[in-house]
N, C-alpha and C positions, 0 to 999 in steps of 0.2 A: 428513686432514691434521691432525696435532696442532698446538697453538699454545702460545705462551708469552707472558708479559707482556713488553711492549716493552722492549727493552734498547737505549737510545740516549742520546747526550748530549742528556742532555736536550738531434664537430666538425660544427658547422653550416656549410654553405657560405653565402657572401654571397648572399642572395635579395632582389633588388630594390633593396638599399640603394645600390649603385653608381649606378644610374640616378637614384634619388632624390637622392643627394648631388650629382650633376652639375647637376640641375635647380635645386637650392637655391642653388648658388654665385652665380647671377645676382642673387638678392635678398638675400644676406647682405651686410652693410655692408662698405665698403672696408677697414675695420680688420681684417677677417678675411683679406683676400686674401693677405697676405704669409705667413700661417700655413698656407696650403694649398700646401705645397711638398714637393719631393723632395730629400732630402739624400743624402750618400754612403751613408747607412744606410737605415733604414726610412723610408717616406713619412710625412709629417705631415698632420694634419687637425684639424678643429674637433670638440670633443666632441659637440655637438648634431647635427652632420652624421652622426655614426656611432652615434647613438641613445643617448647618455648625456649627461646634463646637466652643465654646468660646476658648478652648485650642488651636485650630489651628490658630485662629485669633491672639491670644497672641503670638504664635510661629512666625507668620509673622512679627509682630511688633518688637519682639526681634531680629529677623534675620536682618531686615533692619537697626535697630540701631547698632547691632554688626558690620555690614559691613559699617557703617558710610555713609549711602546713603542719608542723609540730608532731610528726609521728614519733611514737615511743617504741612500737614494735611492728613487725611485718612477718607474716607467714603465708606463703603461697603453696597450695596443695593442688596437684594435677594428677588425675587418674588415681587418687587415693594415696599419693606419695608427696611428701614435703620436698619441694625443689628449691626453695629459698626461705631463709629465716634470719632475722636480725633484730637486735635490740639496741636502741640508742642509749648508751651509758649515761646515767646510772641504772636504767631499767635492765632487767635480766630475765633470762628464760625461766628461772625457777621461782620468780616472784609473781604474786597475784597483782591484779590491776583492777581498780574500781570500774565496773561496767556501766553504771548509770542505767539507762533504759534498755540496753541490751539484755538486762535482767528479765524484761517482759517476755522475751521469746522463750526463756526457760520456764517461766510461770505458765505460759500457754502449753508448753510440753507436759507439765505436770497435770494440767486439766485433760490433756489427751490420754495420759495413762489412766486417770480416774474414769474417763468415759469408757475406755476399753475394759476396765474392771467392773463396769456397771454401777459405779458409785453415784453417778449423776449423768445428766444429758445436757446438751447445749440449749435445749428448750426449757429447762427448769427455770422457774421464776426466782429472782434474787431474794425477794422478801420471804419466800417460803423457808429459807434456811435460818432466818433470824426473827422468830416470833416475839422474842423478848426485847429486841432492839428496834423494831420497826415503830414508826410514829403511831399515835392513837388514830389519826386519820391518814390512811394511805391513799395518795392521789391515784387517779386512773393510770397516769404514765408510769409512776413508780411500780404499781401493781403489774404492769405489762412488761417490765424490764426483765430480760432473760440473761442467762449466762452468755449466750451468743452475742448479746448487745455489749456486754463487758469486753468480750474477746475482740470485737470489731470496732471498739471505740465509738459506738453509736448508741450511747445510753440515753440520749435525749437532753443531757445537760448543755447549757450554753457557755459554761466556764469549766475549766479543769478543776476538779474537786480536791486536788492535792493541797492547795493552800489552806482551806478550812481544816483539813485533817492535820496538817503540820501545826496548826494553831492549838490543837488539843494535846497538851503536853503531859497530861496525867493519865488519860485513858480514852477509850470509847470511840475509836476511829470508825468502827462499823456503824454505831448509832449516829454519829455525825454525818456520815455519808448518806444514810437513809433519811436524814432530816432535811437534806438540801432539796430545793425545788428542781423538779424535772420538767423543764419548760416545753419540751417537744416529745412527740411520740417516739419511743425507742425504736431503733432500727431505721430511722429516716434521716439521720443527721450525724455526719462524722465530726467528731471533736476529740482531739488528742487529750486523753484523760487518764493521768497516772493513778488517780484514785480508783478508777475502774479496775485496774490491774491489781491493786491492793485488795479489792473485794474478791477477786478470784482466789487470792491466797487465803483470805478469811474463810471463804466457802470450802476450799479444799481442806483446811484444818478442821472445819466443822464436821465434814463427812468422813474424814479419815482418822480424826483425833491425833493427827500427826502434823508437825510443822512442815511447811513447804520444802525446806531444804532437806529435812530428814526423810521426807517422802521420796525425794528425787535420788537420794544416795544409792539405795539398792537397785532402783529401776533404771537410772541414767548414769550417774557419776561413777559408780563402781564398775559397771560393765565397760565404760569408756576409759577407765583408768584415771579418772579425775579425783585428785585428793586435795584436802585442805581448804575446800570451799567454805566461805562464810557469807552470811546474809544479814543485813541490818533488820532490826525488829521495831515494831511500834511500841508504845508504852505498855500495851497489854501482852507483849511477847509474841505477836503475830508477825511473821516475816513480811517485809514491806511489799514484796512482789514486783512492783513497778520499777524499783531501783534497789541498790544496796548489795547486789551480789558481787563477789570478787573471785576472779579466776585467773589462771595463767593464760598466755596467748595460745599455747597449743591446745588447751582445753576448749577455747573458742573454736579453733579449727576442727577439733574432733566433733564438736556439736554440729557444725556445718556439714561435715562429712557424713554424719549419721543421717541428716536430712537429705543430702544428695543421694545417699544409698537407700532412700525410701524406708528408713527405719531399721535396716539390717546392719548388724555389727558382728563381725567374726562368725558369719553364717547364721546368726540368730536374729529373728524378728523381734526387736525390743519394743518398737512403737508401730502401731498399724500403719501401713502405707496409705490407707484411706484417710487417716487423720492428717498425715503429712500433706497429702494432696489438698485436703480441705483447708488446713491451716495456712498454706503458702499460696493459695489461689486468690484471685481477685474476689473479695467478699463485699467490699463497700467502696464507693467512689469517694476519693478524698481530694479531687481536683478543686481548685478555687472556682467561684462562680463564672469567671471569665473563660473557663475551659481548660482542658489539659494541655500542658506544654511538653512537647517531646524532649525538651532539653533538660528537664528537671526530674530528679528521682524521688521527690517527695509528693508527687501527685499522680503516681502511676497506679494507685489503688492500694488497698490495705486488706490483709487477711486476718488471721487470729494472732495478733501481736507480732506479725511480720509485715514488712513493707514490700510491696512489689517494686521492681526496678525496671529500667529500660533493658532491652536485649533479653527479655524473658528470664531475667534473673530475679532473685528476691533476697532479702536480708533481714537480720535483726540489727539494730543499731542503738547507740547510746550517746547522750550529750557529749559534745566536744570531741567526737570522733572515735567511738568504739564500734567496730564493724565486724559482722560475720556475713560475708557476701557469698551467696551460693549461685554459681553460674551454671545453670542446668545444661545448656547446649554445649558448653565447653568442658564439662566434667571437671569443674574446678571450684575450689573454695579459697577465699582470701580473708584472713583474719588480721585486723589492724587495731592497735590501741594508740591513742594520741590525745593531744589537747590542741585542737585546730580551731581557727577562727572561721573556717569555711568548709563545712562537711561536704557540700556539693562539689567543691573543687577537688577533694580527694577522690570522690566517685568519678569525676570527669577524667582524672589521670588514669584510673583503671580502664575506663572505656577507650580512651585515646591511645594508650600505650600497650597495655597488657592484652586486652581482649582481641584486637585484630591480629595479634602475633601468635595466638594460640593455634597451632596446627594439629591436624588429625593424625599425622605420622611423626616419627622421630626425625630430628634434624641432624645434619652432619656435625661431627665433633668440632668443638672450638675451645680447646684447652686453654688458650691464652685468655679469651673472654671469660671463661669460667674461673680462672685463677684471679683475674681482676675483680670479678664479682665477689668471690670469697674474701678477698682482702678488704673490699669495701664493707661487706657485711660484718666482718670481724672488727672494724675500726669505727663503727657508728658511734657518735657521741653527741650529747647536748651541752658539752662544755662551752662556756662563752669563749670568745676569742682571747688568746693570751695577751696580757698586758704586764705592766711592771709588778714585781713581787716585793718591791721595797719603796720606801719614801723617807726623806729626811725627817719627817715628823715622828717616825716610829719611836725614837729614843725618848721623845717628850710625852707620848701618850700611852705607850705600852705598860700595862699593869695598873694604870690609873683608873679611878672610879669617877663616873659622871653622875651627878645627882640630876634626875630628870624632873622637869616641870609636870604638873598634874596632867594626866592623859587618859585616854579611854582604855588603854591596855593595863592601867593601874601599875605601871612600871615605876619602881622607886629609883633604881640605879642600873647602870650598865658599865661594862669594862671590856677592853680589848687587850689581849696579851699576844704579842707577836714573837714567833720563833722562826727559824730558818725556812721551814717548809709549810707552816700553818699559822693560823690566828685563832685563838680561843676567845669566843665571844660569850660573855655571861650577862644575863638579865635577871634582876632581882625584883620580885613582886610579893604580894601577900602570901602566895603559895610556896615561896622559897626561891632558890636560885636555879636558873635554867641555863644549860650550856649547849652551844653548837660549836664544833671545831671545823673551821674552813681550811681546806687545802689551798695553797697558793698556786693557782692555775692547775689544780687537780682536785678531783672529788675526794672527799673523806666521808665515809659512810658510818652512820651511827643511829641512835634513837634519841628522841627528844620529847619533852613536854612543853616546849616553848609556846607561850600563848600566841594565838593568831594563826596557828597552823591549820590545815584544812579541816573544817568542822564536819561532824556528821550531820546529815539532813534531819535526823530525828532527835529532838531534844531529849536528854536523859531525864528520867523522873526523879525529882527531889535529890539529886546528887550531882556533883561536878565530875567531869570526865577526867580520870587520872591515868588513862592509858597512854602509853608512849607510841609515837609514830616513827617510822623509818624516815631518815633524812640523809641526803647527800649534799654536802656544802662545799662551795668553792669561793675564794675571795681574790681580789686583785685591786691594785691601785690604778684608777683610771686617770688620775692626775696626782700631783704632789700632795693635794689636800683632801682627796676624795677616795675613800675605800668602798668598794662595792662587793656585797655578799649575795650569792644566789643559793637559796635553800630549796632543794628539790625533794618533795615528799613522794618518793618514787613507788609507793603502792597506791598512789592516787595519780590523776593527771596533773596535779598542781605544783606550783613552785612560787616562792616569794623572792623578789629582788629588794635588797635593803641597801640603800645608798647613804653613806655616812660622810657628811661634810664636816671637816674640822677647821676651826678658825680661832686662833689664839687659844683660849681655854674653854671654848664653847663647842658643842656638838649638835648637829641637826641630822636626824635620821628620817629618811623618806622610805616608806614601805609601799610596794605595789605588788599585788598578786597577779599571777599569770592570767587569770580569767579577765581581769580588767585590762591588762597590757595587750591581750590579743583581741579584745573587743574593738570594733571599728569606731564606735561612738562614745566610748567611755574609757578615758585614759588618765583620770585624776588619781593621784596617790591615795592608797587606801588609808594611810595613817602617817602622821608626822609626829615625831618625838623630838623634844629639845632639852638640852641639859647643859650643866656647867661642871667643869672639872673640880672635884673636891680638893681643898687644900691638904697638903701632907701634914699628918699629925707629928707632933714632937718638935 
């Protein structure tokens, strides 16, 4: 198997612990009792009962915060029980989060169900499903491409096919994929290829006459108690497969736990254990030509839309830090959502702090450390550091309109209205007036259609997006002349920081999105708006 440099955006059974855990309940203090509960999702337990100390979990949280790794949520599952869970406000347990390429592992799972039901095999040729969309001349390499090659990212392409697909805003992603050159023999060359995962979704829809998401609901989501999932679609209505799924953090953890349990859920075999073994095993070498590095989790091999990890673990993951880490030898699952500048650094903290401290037996009680951990988990927040909530300028600018110079947002005017605990920001463009209310040193949550909010990856066909997005907003005065707003779009990983400089009757607004601000080599403002205060009428 030949390899290439990675091209990408950027099970132990429970042995004795159950008995030990039951026996320890009697001498754990009463404060613990209400935390040993079963919810509508996974069971809950105490870290020490499941062989991991509260102090070490706290150390992990403090380490990722100190390194500014941008976590939005964390759930640690040991021996099938949640032992720690937390969300950095404004993110919440009940809200979905954009998964980006973690979606791919769910698409792979759908193919596993289809294989088990005899609807296809991994050896089936891709072009065989699309006689009307294939090119007039089918190259030898395209003809040889199998479903397995889509699953293992070894289609033979030398570039990710997603770009050309996204360029097709009207229709025909399948036809476009099949039209692209396949430079190498399929099965011989690893290349991270989101278009390949899209084709898995298209094939599944072809053989089942059902959308990918709808196919998974009765087979996976309903048995696991996963509700409210949604998936982006291409212009022809096919679920995008390689990205676009949105789920809650516990849904990610349940998915990992199903894989850890070899496809068994509540005593029923949902997905064949043989498929799970095949999907999560080393199928293709993805190390760079210089060879495998033991320090890196992105060149340990690739399965069927799952990454192999160090320490005999595996994972599904998505851009900017969406993780479902399955630690087979430790009988653990770790679910994380985030917007991180360094996905490897998050993995490193798992291996450095959590993994070596997972013990095979229950640990002595430590109610003090447990209480500290609970307090920490309950107080997680992404709020910027508190600054002034007022400025001498407020009386002169509050409620006044600023006429904006020509700009790429097509903004005509903006205004700021300050009250004791909030600031109402309004922006007027051709579509109307858009409003975001910022709490002063506190989040205010609402919905908005403010232009410039996180876009969907798939362009809409012949219409503008009029859907609202959830936003939490906070504002503060960083000096007497500068008001800074942070808009957190908390069903996505993204946020905007809008810095507003007031000088006499002029306004300068600098926008920078969180993707740019976290990138190491790209820190230019996304957008600058300039305006002049309008004269009062009358």
